[in-house]
C-alpha positions in Angstrom: 18.9 190.2 71.6 20.7 190.0 68.5 21.7 194.0 68.7 23.3 193.0 72.1 25.0 190.6 71.3 26.5 192.3 68.3 27.1 194.9 70.1 28.7 192.6 73.2 30.9 190.7 70.1 32.3 194.0 69.0 33.1 195.0 72.3 34.9 192.1 72.9 36.5 192.1 69.7 38.1 195.8 70.0 39.0 194.8 74.1 41.5 191.8 72.4 42.7 194.1 69.6 43.8 196.6 72.3 45.4 193.5 74.1 47.1 192.1 71.1 48.5 195.7 70.6 49.8 195.9 74.1 51.6 192.4 73.5 53.2 193.6 70.7 54.8 196.5 72.6 55.5 194.1 75.3 57.2 191.9 72.5 59.1 194.6 71.0 60.4 196.0 74.6 61.6 192.4 75.0 63.7 192.0 71.6 65.1 195.6 72.1 65.8 195.1 76.0 64.2 198.1 76.5 63.6 198.4 80.6 61.9 202.0 80.4 59.5 200.8 77.7 58.5 197.7 79.6 58.4 200.1 82.9 55.9 202.1 80.8 53.7 199.4 79.8 53.5 197.8 83.6 52.4 201.6 84.9 49.6 201.7 82.1 48.6 198.0 82.4 49.4 196.6 85.4 48.2 193.3 84.9 49.2 192.5 81.4 51.6 190.2 82.3 49.2 187.9 83.8 47.1 187.5 80.8 50.6 186.0 79.2 50.2 182.7 80.5 46.7 181.8 79.1 48.7 181.7 75.3 51.2 179.1 73.9 53.3 181.9 72.3 56.7 183.2 73.4 56.0 185.5 76.4 58.6 188.4 76.9 60.8 186.3 79.3 61.3 183.8 76.2 62.5 186.6 74.5 64.9 188.3 76.8 66.1 184.8 77.8 66.9 184.1 74.1 68.5 187.3 73.0 70.4 187.7 76.4 68.5 190.9 78.1 69.5 189.9 81.7 68.3 193.1 82.9 65.1 193.5 81.2 64.6 189.7 82.3 65.4 190.4 85.8 62.7 193.1 85.8 60.0 190.6 84.2 60.4 188.3 86.9 60.2 191.0 89.9 56.6 191.4 88.5 55.5 188.1 88.0 58.0 185.2 88.9 55.0 182.7 87.2 56.9 183.6 84.2 59.4 180.8 84.8 57.4 177.8 84.4 55.8 179.1 80.9 56.4 176.5 78.0 56.2 177.8 74.0 54.7 176.2 71.4 57.7 174.0 71.3 57.5 173.3 75.1 60.7 175.2 75.9 60.6 177.2 78.9 62.8 180.7 79.5 65.5 178.2 81.2 65.6 176.1 78.0 66.8 179.4 75.6 69.0 180.9 78.1 70.5 177.4 78.7 71.0 176.5 75.2 72.4 180.1 74.5 74.7 180.2 77.3 73.6 183.1 79.4 74.8 182.3 83.1 73.1 185.8 84.6 69.6 184.8 82.9 69.9 181.1 84.2 70.8 182.1 87.8 68.1 184.2 88.3 65.3 181.9 87.0 67.2 178.9 89.1 66.9 181.0 91.8 62.9 181.5 91.3 61.9 177.7 90.3 64.9 175.5 90.0 62.4 172.5 89.3 62.2 173.8 85.5 65.7 172.4 85.3 63.9 169.0 85.3 61.4 170.0 82.6 61.1 168.3 78.8 60.4 170.1 75.8 58.6 168.6 72.7 62.2 166.9 72.1 62.3 165.7 75.4 65.3 167.4 76.3 65.8 169.2 79.4 67.7 172.5 80.0 70.5 170.9 81.2 70.5 168.6 78.4 70.8 171.6 75.8 73.4 173.3 78.2 75.4 169.9 77.3 74.6 169.9 73.5 75.7 173.3 73.4 78.8 173.3 75.6 77.9 175.8 77.7 79.9 175.2 80.7 78.9 178.1 82.8 75.6 177.4 82.4 76.2 173.4 83.3 78.0 174.3 86.7 75.2 176.6 87.7 72.8 173.5 87.2 75.1 171.3 89.0 75.5 173.7 91.7 71.8 174.6 92.4 70.1 171.4 91.2 72.9 168.7 91.0 69.8 165.8 90.4 69.4 167.6 87.2 72.3 165.8 85.5 70.6 161.9 86.3 67.1 163.2 84.1 67.8 161.4 80.7 66.4 162.6 77.7 63.2 160.7 75.7 65.6 158.7 73.8 67.8 157.9 76.6 70.6 159.6 76.1 72.6 161.0 79.9 73.9 164.5 80.2 77.4 162.5 79.2 76.2 160.9 76.2 75.1 164.5 74.6 78.8 165.8 75.5 80.6 163.4 73.8 78.1 162.8 70.7 78.0 166.6 69.8 81.8 166.6 70.3 82.1 169.2 73.1 85.0 169.9 75.0 86.2 167.7 77.6 85.7 170.2 80.3 81.7 170.2 80.1 82.5 166.3 81.0 84.5 167.2 83.5 81.6 168.8 85.0 79.2 166.3 85.2 81.8 163.7 86.3 82.8 165.6 89.5 79.3 166.3 90.6 78.2 162.0 90.2 81.3 161.6 92.2 81.7 157.8 92.6 78.2 157.0 90.8 79.1 154.2 88.7 75.9 153.4 87.2 75.2 156.7 85.9 79.0 157.0 84.3 78.0 153.4 82.9 74.6 154.4 81.6 73.8 152.8 78.2 72.0 154.9 75.5 68.9 153.2 73.5 71.3 151.5 71.1 73.2 150.2 74.0 76.2 152.3 73.7 78.4 153.8 77.0 80.0 157.0 77.0 83.2 155.3 75.9 81.6 154.0 73.0 80.9 156.8 71.2 84.0 159.0 72.3 86.3 156.1 70.6 83.8 155.9 67.3 84.2 159.8 67.3 88.0 159.8 68.0 87.7 162.0 70.9 91.4 161.1 72.3 91.4 163.4 75.4 87.9 162.1 76.6 89.2 158.4 76.2 91.8 158.8 78.2 89.9 160.8 80.8 87.3 158.4 81.0 89.6 155.5 81.5 91.7 157.1 84.0 89.6 159.1 85.9 86.3 157.1 86.2 85.5 153.8 86.4 84.0 152.9 83.0 83.3 149.6 82.0 86.1 149.6 79.2 84.5 145.8 77.8 80.5 146.6 78.0 79.2 145.6 74.9 76.1 147.4 72.8 73.0 146.1 71.7 75.3 144.6 68.6 77.8 142.9 71.5 80.6 145.1 70.7 83.0 146.7 72.9 84.1 149.9 72.8 87.8 148.6 71.2 85.3 146.8 68.4 84.1 150.1 66.9 87.7 151.2 66.1 88.1 148.3 63.8 84.6 148.4 62.4 84.4 152.5 62.0 86.3 154.6 59.7 90.4 154.8 60.2 91.7 157.4 61.5 95.5 158.1 62.3 94.4 158.4 66.0 93.6 155.1 66.0 96.7 153.5 67.4 96.9 156.1 70.2 92.8 155.0 71.1 93.6 151.8 70.9 97.1 151.4 73.2 95.1 153.2 75.9 92.2 150.7 75.8 94.7 147.8 75.9 96.1 149.6 78.9 93.0 149.9 80.6 92.1 145.6 80.1 90.1 146.2 76.9 89.4 143.8 74.8 87.6 142.7 71.3 84.2 140.9 71.7 85.9 137.6 70.0 88.4 138.1 73.3 85.5 138.5 75.9 84.2 135.6 77.3 80.5 136.6 78.0 78.2 139.8 77.2 77.0 142.3 79.6 74.2 143.8 77.5 70.5 142.4 76.2 70.5 142.4 72.6 66.2 141.9 72.6 66.0 145.6 74.0 67.3 147.2 70.2 67.8 146.4 67.1 70.9 148.8 65.6 71.4 149.8 62.0 75.0 150.6 60.7 77.3 153.5 62.2 77.6 155.6 59.0 78.8 158.7 60.3 80.0 159.6 64.0 79.8 163.4 63.7 78.0 164.4 60.6 74.5 164.4 61.0 74.4 165.0 65.0 74.0 168.5 65.0 71.2 168.8 62.8 69.7 165.4 63.0 69.8 164.9 59.7 67.8 162.4 57.9 69.7 159.2 57.1 68.4 155.5 56.6 68.3 154.0 59.8 66.4 150.8 60.4 63.1 151.0 62.5 63.7 149.5 65.6 61.0 146.4 65.9 60.6 147.1 69.9 60.5 150.7 70.1 57.3 151.3 69.8 54.2 153.0 71.5 54.0 150.1 73.9 58.1 150.0 74.5 58.0 153.7 75.1 54.8 154.3 77.3 54.9 150.8 79.2 55.9 152.4 82.7 52.8 154.7 82.4 50.6 152.2 81.2 51.6 149.9 84.2 50.9 153.0 86.6 47.5 153.6 84.7 46.3 150.4 85.1 47.5 149.9 88.2 45.3 152.7 89.8 42.6 151.5 87.9 42.8 148.4 89.4 43.0 150.1 92.7 40.1 152.7 92.4 38.1 149.4 90.9 38.7 147.2 94.2 38.2 149.7 96.7 34.5 150.3 95.2 34.0 146.4 95.2 34.6 146.4 98.9 32.9 149.5 99.6 29.9 150.0 97.3 27.7 152.8 97.4 25.6 153.4 99.7 27.6 151.4 102.1 26.5 148.1 104.1 23.8 147.2 106.4 25.3 147.3 109.7 22.5 145.5 111.4 20.0 142.6 110.6 16.4 143.7 109.8 14.3 140.8 109.5 11.5 140.7 111.8 9.7 143.8 113.7 9.3 144.4 117.2 5.9 141.9 117.3 8.4 139.2 115.9 6.6 139.6 112.3 8.7 139.3 109.2 9.4 143.1 107.9 8.4 144.3 104.5 12.5 144.9 103.2 14.0 142.7 105.5 17.9 142.8 105.0 21.2 141.2 106.3 24.2 142.5 108.2 26.9 143.4 106.1 25.2 143.1 102.7 25.2 146.1 100.2 22.5 148.6 100.7 22.6 149.2 97.0 21.7 145.8 96.2 18.3 145.7 98.3 17.1 148.7 96.9 18.3 148.7 93.4 19.0 145.4 92.6 19.4 145.8 88.7 21.4 148.9 89.1 23.6 146.9 91.8 24.3 143.8 89.3 24.8 146.5 86.5 27.4 148.3 88.9 29.0 145.1 90.2 29.7 143.9 86.4 31.0 147.1 85.3 33.6 147.3 87.9 34.6 143.7 87.4 35.3 144.5 84.0 37.5 147.6 84.8 39.7 145.6 87.7 40.2 142.5 85.5 40.9 144.4 82.3 43.5 146.4 84.3 44.9 143.4 86.1 45.6 142.0 82.3 47.5 145.0 81.2 49.5 144.1 84.3 49.9 141.0 83.9 51.1 141.0 80.3 53.3 143.8 81.2 55.2 141.8 83.8 54.7 138.5 82.1 58.2 138.6 80.0 56.2 137.6 76.7 57.8 139.5 74.1 55.1 142.2 74.2 56.6 144.6 72.1 55.4 144.2 68.6 52.8 145.8 67.3 49.7 143.7 67.7 50.7 143.5 71.8 50.7 147.2 71.1 46.7 147.1 70.1 46.0 144.3 72.4 47.0 146.7 75.6 45.2 149.9 73.7 42.1 148.0 73.5 42.2 146.6 76.8 43.0 149.7 78.4 39.8 151.7 77.0 37.7 148.7 77.7 39.0 149.7 81.6 38.3 153.1 81.5 35.1 153.1 79.6 34.0 150.4 82.1 35.3 152.5 84.9 33.0 155.6 83.9 30.2 153.4 83.9 30.7 152.3 87.2 31.0 156.0 88.7 28.0 157.3 86.9 26.1 154.2 88.5 27.3 154.8 91.8 26.2 158.6 91.5 23.0 157.5 90.0 22.1 155.4 93.4 23.3 158.0 95.7 21.5 160.9 94.2 18.2 161.7 95.7 15.6 161.9 93.0 14.7 165.7 93.4 18.5 166.3 91.9 18.2 163.8 89.4 17.4 165.7 87.0 20.8 167.6 86.6 22.5 164.6 87.2 21.2 163.3 84.1 22.3 166.7 82.3 25.3 165.9 83.5 25.2 162.7 82.5 24.3 163.3 79.2 27.0 166.0 78.5 30.0 163.4 79.7 28.5 160.7 77.6 28.4 162.4 74.2 32.0 164.3 75.3 33.2 160.7 76.0 31.9 159.2 72.6 33.4 162.0 70.7 36.9 161.6 72.5 36.5 158.0 71.9 35.3 157.9 68.4 36.1 161.1 66.7 38.9 162.1 68.3 38.1 165.9 68.7 38.0 165.9 64.4 36.7 169.2 64.3 39.6 170.9 66.8 42.2 169.1 64.6 40.6 170.9 61.6 41.1 174.3 63.2 44.5 173.3 64.4 45.6 171.7 60.9 43.8 175.2 59.2 46.0 177.4 61.7 49.2 175.6 61.4 48.9 175.6 57.4 48.1 179.5 57.2 51.6 179.7 59.8 53.3 177.7 57.2 52.2 179.9 54.5 53.3 183.0 56.2 56.5 181.6 57.4 57.4 179.9 53.9 56.8 183.6 52.4 59.3 185.4 54.8 61.7 182.5 53.9 61.3 183.5 50.2 62.3 186.9 50.9 65.3 185.7 52.8 66.1 183.3 50.0 66.1 185.9 47.5 68.4 188.2 49.2 70.9 185.6 49.8 71.0 184.8 46.1 71.4 188.4 45.5 73.4 189.2 48.4 71.5 192.2 49.5 72.1 193.3 53.0 69.2 195.9 52.8 66.8 193.3 52.2 68.2 191.0 55.1 68.2 194.5 57.4 64.4 194.7 56.2 63.4 191.1 57.0 64.8 191.1 60.2 63.4 194.3 61.4 59.9 192.9 60.8 60.2 189.3 61.5 63.7 189.4 63.9 63.1 185.8 65.1 62.9 184.6 61.7 66.8 182.9 61.6 65.9 181.0 64.6 63.5 178.9 62.4 65.0 175.8 60.7 64.5 173.2 58.2 66.7 170.9 56.4 67.3 173.0 53.4 69.7 175.5 52.6 69.8 178.6 55.0 70.4 182.0 53.9 73.9 181.4 55.0 74.5 178.1 52.8 73.4 180.5 49.7 75.7 183.3 50.8 78.5 180.6 51.5 78.2 178.9 48.0 77.6 182.4 46.0 80.7 184.6 47.6 78.5 186.9 49.4 80.9 187.8 52.4 79.0 191.0 53.5 75.6 189.2 53.6 77.1 186.1 55.1 78.9 188.2 58.0 75.8 190.3 58.4 73.6 187.0 59.2 76.7 185.7 61.5 76.3 188.5 63.6 72.4 188.0 64.0 72.9 184.4 64.4 76.0 182.7 65.1 74.2 179.4 65.0 73.9 179.5 61.6 77.6 177.9 61.2 76.1 174.1 62.3 73.2 173.9 60.4 73.6 171.1 57.8 71.4 170.7 54.5 69.8 167.8 52.7 73.0 167.0 51.4 74.7 167.0 55.1 77.0 170.1 54.1 77.4 173.0 56.2 77.9 176.8 54.8 81.7 175.8 55.8 81.8 172.9 53.5 80.4 174.9 50.8 82.8 178.2 51.0 85.7 176.0 51.1 84.6 174.0 48.0 84.3 177.3 46.5 87.2 178.9 48.0 85.8 181.7 49.7 88.7 182.3 52.1 86.9 185.6 53.7 83.6 183.6 54.7 85.6 180.7 55.5 87.8 182.9 58.2 84.4 184.4 59.4 82.8 180.5 59.6 86.1 179.1 61.7 86.4 182.4 63.6 82.8 181.5 65.4 82.6 177.7 64.9 86.0 176.2 64.1 84.9 172.4 65.0 82.5 172.7 62.0 85.8 171.8 59.9 85.6 168.2 61.6 82.0 167.6 60.5 81.6 165.1 57.7 78.8 165.5 55.0 76.6 162.8 53.7 79.5 161.3 51.5 81.6 161.2 54.2 84.0 164.5 53.9 84.9 167.5 55.8 85.5 170.9 54.5 89.0 170.3 54.6 88.4 167.3 52.3 86.4 169.4 49.9 89.2 172.1 49.4 91.9 169.6 48.8 89.8 168.0 46.5 89.5 171.3 44.6 92.8 172.6 45.4 91.8 175.7 47.1 95.4 176.4 48.6 94.2 179.8 50.5 91.3 178.1 52.5 93.5 174.8 53.0 96.0 177.1 54.7 93.9 178.7 56.8 92.3 175.6 58.1 95.7 174.6 59.1 96.5 177.6 60.5 93.4 177.8 63.0 92.6 173.6 63.5 95.5 172.1 62.3 94.1 168.2 63.6 91.6 169.0 60.8 94.5 167.5 58.7 94.4 164.5 60.6 90.7 163.6 59.7 89.6 161.0 57.2 86.8 160.5 54.7 84.7 157.5 55.0 86.3 155.8 52.6 89.6 156.2 54.9 91.1 158.5 52.7 93.3 161.2 54.2 93.6 164.3 52.5 97.0 163.7 51.1 95.1 161.1 49.0 93.0 163.4 47.7 95.5 165.7 46.6 96.5 162.9 44.4 94.0 161.3 43.6 92.2 164.5 42.0 95.3 165.5 40.5 95.7 169.0 42.4 98.6 171.0 42.5 102.0 170.4 44.5 101.3 173.4 46.4 98.5 171.8 47.9 99.8 168.7 49.2 103.0 170.9 50.8 100.3 172.8 52.5 99.5 169.5 54.3 103.5 167.7 54.5 104.4 171.4 56.4 101.7 171.1 59.0 102.1 167.3 60.3 105.8 167.8 60.2 107.9 164.6 60.8 104.6 162.8 61.4 105.6 159.8 59.4 102.5 157.9 60.0 100.2 160.5 58.4 102.5 160.6 55.6 102.6 156.5 55.4 98.7 156.2 55.8 97.1 153.8 53.6 93.5 153.9 52.2 91.0 151.4 52.2 92.5 149.5 49.5 96.0 149.8 51.6 97.3 152.4 49.1 99.5 154.9 50.3 99.7 158.2 48.6 102.7 157.2 47.0 101.0 154.1 45.2 98.6 156.8 44.0 100.7 158.9 43.1 102.5 156.6 40.9 99.8 155.0 39.1 98.4 158.8 38.1 102.2 159.6 36.6 102.6 162.3 39.0 106.1 163.0 38.6 106.7 166.3 40.8 104.6 164.7 43.5 106.6 161.5 43.5 110.1 163.5 43.9 108.5 165.2 46.4 107.6 162.5 48.7 111.1 160.6 47.8 113.0 163.6 49.0 111.0 165.4 51.0 109.2 163.1 53.0 110.2 159.5 55.1 107.4 157.9 52.7 107.9 154.0 52.9 108.6 153.4 49.3 108.5 149.5 49.7 105.2 149.7 51.0 102.7 146.8 49.8 98.8 147.7 49.5 96.1 144.9 50.1 97.2 143.3 46.9 100.6 142.8 47.9 102.2 145.5 45.2 104.5 148.2 45.8 104.8 151.6 44.5 107.2 150.3 41.7 105.1 147.5 40.8 102.1 149.7 40.0 104.4 151.1 37.1 104.0 147.7 35.3 100.2 147.0 35.2 99.2 150.0 34.4 99.1 152.0 31.2 102.7 152.7 29.7 103.8 156.2 29.1 106.7 158.2 28.6 107.1 159.3 32.0 107.7 155.7 33.5 111.4 155.3 32.8 112.0 158.8 34.7 109.6 157.9 37.8 111.2 154.1 38.0 114.6 156.0 38.1 113.3 158.0 41.2 111.9 155.3 42.6 115.0 152.8 42.1 117.3 155.9 43.4 115.0 155.9 46.2 115.7 152.3 47.4 112.2 151.0 45.9 111.7 147.3 44.7 109.0 144.7 42.9 107.0 142.5 45.2 109.5 139.5 44.3 112.5 141.3 45.6 110.8 142.2 48.3 111.4 139.7 51.2 108.2 139.9 53.2 104.8 142.2 53.2 104.5 145.2 55.1 100.4 145.3 55.0 99.0 144.5 58.3 95.0 143.9 57.3 94.5 144.0 61.0 95.0 147.5 61.2 93.4 148.6 58.0 90.3 147.0 57.4 88.2 147.0 54.2 86.0 150.1 54.0 82.5 149.2 53.8 81.8 152.0 51.6 84.1 150.5 49.0 84.2 147.0 49.3 80.5 146.0 50.9 80.8 142.3 50.4 84.0 141.6 52.2 82.5 143.2 55.6 79.3 141.8 54.8 80.3 138.6 54.7 82.7 138.8 57.6 80.0 140.3 60.0 77.5 137.8 58.5 79.5 135.4 60.4 80.1 136.7 63.7 77.9 135.9 66.2 76.5 138.5 68.4 76.4 136.8 71.9 73.5 137.8 74.0 73.8 139.8 77.1 72.5 138.2 80.5 72.8 141.1 83.3 70.9 143.6 81.9 66.9 142.0 81.5 63.5 143.2 82.0 63.8 143.6 85.3 66.6 145.5 85.6 65.1 147.9 83.1 61.6 148.1 84.6 62.3 148.0 88.2 60.7 151.6 88.8 57.4 150.3 87.7 57.7 147.2 89.3 58.0 148.8 92.1 55.0 151.1 91.9 53.1 147.9 91.2 53.9 146.2 93.7 53.3 149.2 96.2 50.0 149.9 94.7 49.0 145.6 95.4 50.1 146.0 98.9 48.2 149.2 99.4 45.0 147.6 98.2 45.8 144.5 100.3 46.3 146.5 103.4 43.1 148.8 103.0 41.1 145.5 102.8 42.4 143.4 105.5 41.7 147.0 107.9 38.5 147.1 106.7 36.9 144.4 105.0 33.8 143.9 103.0 30.8 144.7 105.7 32.7 146.7 107.4 33.0 146.7 111.2 30.8 146.2 114.6 30.2 149.8 116.1 28.6 148.6 119.3 28.9 145.4 121.7 25.8 142.9 121.4 25.9 140.1 124.0 23.0 140.4 125.6 19.1 141.3 125.0 17.2 143.8 127.2 16.5 141.1 129.6 20.1 140.4 130.2 19.8 136.8 128.7 22.4 136.1 126.0 21.5 136.9 122.5 21.5 134.0 119.6 23.9 135.6 117.4 26.1 138.2 119.3 29.0 140.1 118.7 31.8 142.4 119.8 32.9 145.9 119.1 35.4 146.3 116.2 35.1 142.8 115.0 34.6 142.2 111.0 30.9 141.4 110.3 31.6 139.1 107.5 33.8 136.9 110.4 30.4 136.5 112.4 28.0 135.5 109.2 30.2 134.2 106.7 33.2 132.3 108.9 34.7 130.0 106.0 34.5 132.8 103.5 36.0 135.8 105.8 39.4 132.8 106.2 39.0 133.0 102.9 39.3 136.4 102.1 41.5 136.8 104.4 44.0 134.0 103.2 44.2 135.4 99.7 44.6 138.9 100.5 47.3 137.9 103.2 49.3 136.2 100.3 48.6 139.4 97.6 49.9 141.7 100.6 53.1 139.4 101.8 54.1 139.2 97.8 53.5 142.1 97.4 56.4 143.2 100.0 58.5 140.6 98.9 59.4 141.9 95.5 59.3 145.1 97.2 62.0 143.8 99.3 64.0 141.8 96.8 63.9 145.1 94.9 65.7 147.3 97.7 67.3 144.6 99.1 71.2 145.2 97.3 71.1 141.6 96.0 72.1 141.1 92.6 68.5 140.8 90.7 69.6 141.5 87.7 70.2 137.8 86.4 67.5 135.4 84.4 66.9 133.6 87.6 65.8 136.8 89.8 63.8 137.9 87.0 61.7 134.7 86.7 61.2 134.7 90.8 59.9 138.7 90.4 57.8 137.7 87.7 55.8 134.4 89.5 56.1 136.5 92.5 53.9 139.4 90.7 51.5 136.5 89.5 50.9 134.9 92.4 49.8 138.4 93.5 47.6 139.6 91.0 46.1 135.7 91.6 45.8 136.3 94.9 44.2 139.7 94.9 42.1 139.0 92.3 40.5 135.9 94.4 40.0 138.6 97.4 38.1 140.9 95.1 35.5 138.1 93.9 35.2 136.7 97.5 34.3 140.5 98.8 31.7 140.4 96.4 30.0 137.6 97.0 29.7 138.1 101.0 28.2 141.8 100.3 25.6 140.0 97.3 22.2 139.4 98.8 21.2 136.0 97.5 18.3 137.3 94.9 21.0 138.6 92.8 23.9 136.2 93.4 23.2 134.7 90.0 24.3 137.4 88.0 27.4 137.4 90.0 27.9 134.1 89.3 27.9 134.3 85.7 30.2 137.6 85.8 32.5 135.2 88.2 32.2 132.4 85.5 33.2 134.1 82.4 36.1 136.2 84.3 37.2 132.9 85.9 37.6 131.1 82.3 39.0 134.7 80.5 41.4 134.8 83.7 42.5 131.0 83.3 42.8 131.6 79.3 45.2 134.8 80.0 47.3 133.1 82.7 47.6 129.7 80.3 48.6 132.2 77.6 51.5 133.5 79.5 52.8 130.2 81.2 52.5 128.8 77.7 54.6 131.6 76.5 57.2 131.4 78.9 57.5 127.5 78.6 58.4 128.2 75.3 60.8 130.7 75.4 62.1 128.7 78.5 62.6 125.2 76.1 64.0 127.4 73.2 66.4 129.0 75.8 67.2 125.5 76.7 67.5 124.1 73.3 69.8 126.9 72.2 72.1 126.1 75.6 72.9 123.2 74.8 72.9 123.3 70.9 70.1 121.9 69.8 68.9 125.3 67.8 71.7 127.5 66.4 71.3 131.2 68.0 70.2 134.1 66.2 73.0 135.9 64.4 72.7 139.5 64.6 73.8 142.0 62.1 77.2 142.9 63.6 77.3 147.2 63.2 76.8 149.7 65.7 74.6 152.6 65.7 75.1 155.8 67.2 71.7 158.0 67.9 71.9 161.2 66.5 68.2 161.6 66.7 68.7 164.8 68.7 67.7 168.0 66.7 69.2 171.1 67.7 66.4 173.2 67.4 64.9 175.0 69.9 
């Protein structure tokens, strides 16, 4: 036998090698987009495309979609349309890749065959539409909206809508218009908040996207005074973010639309209990790459918070199954009384109508079945009760309680399942059943206790080996980039054509080429993967940052040609590529920025410095300053811009004794010579406190000729501290004290019920289903015949009618109680559903309490129904065990209800005390945070 096994293994290995060789040929054909090669392979191996669905790697359709080979992709789809639904290791379908790359023809073909794939998340919780929005692929977005308009209403796993993504990733206004025109008058979608409570207007204002701000205000019904998790309106974000010359126009547009600041708004509109937020440090910098930055951990976004809807559904289904098993136990119930034989003598095995058959023949088994089923039922209901209780169950200890309770429910239901199988299986086939049970129990224990350690170890080993191979290739790439060796790069790309599509947070080959000035190497990289332009390293620097700082004009031109928007992106220190060029005095690079993207000159550093300030601060030549002045023309506001300390560029030039720049500013610009900084000093004042210099007399004379005066000669200050606030990066104490004193109001209208209404609807629907089923199929079943007279025609002692409940004839009081409690559960569940679909304003606190109490009533009534059904079907001889189970269950249930009641009572008391001023309101940190966890990798 060993020899046969060895031969079989050898044949199998040879077969796998042949299949692998065919797959490699397919991959090569897909990379090259060679339709003739594909046809030749399919002619020789017509079933080869059907074997691709069994792996988790990229299929030829993935590669064709990534590289834009539309004819090749169409040919693949003609032979195997099922390839559209295949996901790779990143959870991406071919539609994800084609949408991200913007290949409209391929997207059309994929949507034609499988439009539902545009609703599928990848591993990072993004649909193909989200990727198209992130990349700004307008043609693809229009196609999604045409074929599957409901895809626009699917959100990312972090709660971002497509509108949020367009604004966060600084895409064009046209992309935003596609969605707004699609949703029409859907105000709820336009006003959707992300996980930090920010509407799309908050993001647009923070990112200084003036066109988008005006579009939202004029063309949509955006709530201009909506408040985020920190209680900030869109107008507030101007004052708490970095300063910009565009702020005045944005502020004016918001004011015209009726916007106000937090201290001017009477009430909040967002519940800060939803999330805890971190301060905004970089509105644009890290969004393309998900760069790491210190973000406070959100206490309430834990496992339970993210998965509570799914947990609610699972618990409801488990409770439904357990309830059904209790009123319809394995083997059913007796349909007649059998107490005496035809001669009137007591029978050996009597039974009563409506009692569980299992209880008479397997008494111990029925007791075990009942105990485990009750545990599963009560554990499931406990989870539901905790989720709808209104208690703050978003902390780690609650997560563990819920998780352990779910384990108990699932394990108990599994035991119930096998006990039922044992009862219903004849002895002759129980051997097979026991084998199945043995294997199942071992697998279950392995799953619960060991968590498949062997599989994890194997996966880890494969993953480590794969990472080592990729690391070796990356090292070769790095070496080629350092040397600027184009032949080495071509050789690597020929062997590993997808290597440039793998990203990390370290320097890419393009970073190195841009840093070292290898322009030919950089151009070759850009030809193979233009998306490398948007990759940020650990310092938050793009290749454009490095090339601009070094002054490599040719590389800067190539980078700007492919992605001009990167000149607006901050690094970790809050500087754009233009700022670095200004700091280094790279005049050729500055001229190129001004030519391609003149609006980049109006972007300021995170500390509020303009490009003019940087030129003067770092003592760069006058020519660098001239580039900016000629660009802005007569823009007096830009020339007179103040930094975080209120200094104009003239203040800095006088302080640094830069005589040429002072004369240029006084003679060639409309600089305010008597502008005062945060200390109230004019430019002339800065000469006297500073070190004395031989140039002081000439500077003073130039200033006097231009009409400059000292502070004691100036009638009033011209510096408005409300316009230019102290930056948190240069004066941390000032802003922190301000923020600490500013109370953040709680938002009342988006509460638990508003956020979780879908899950509540599911639970109420399941409870109503269970109660309805119990009413038409009560415990004990229904009589199957009329029995009014005996064979002699005389009235019988216990008559009954066909179709009537058996339980009603023998336990009249019990049946009445069963139906009363069941009806209460049914009507309470329907009441919740009715309120949810009524259109009433159920987003206020009083509605939340009504819904919560109604759910308590429904769950408690259903629990009572469960136990009444069990009591009826259980014979007297095993009722002792049942009563013990009931006693323990009732005590646990009362304890749980008491906990919920006391917890909510305490919350209500605290609410009243805060409302009437006996307890101070909790103060939140006054900051906003724009989430940028989205990674642009596929």
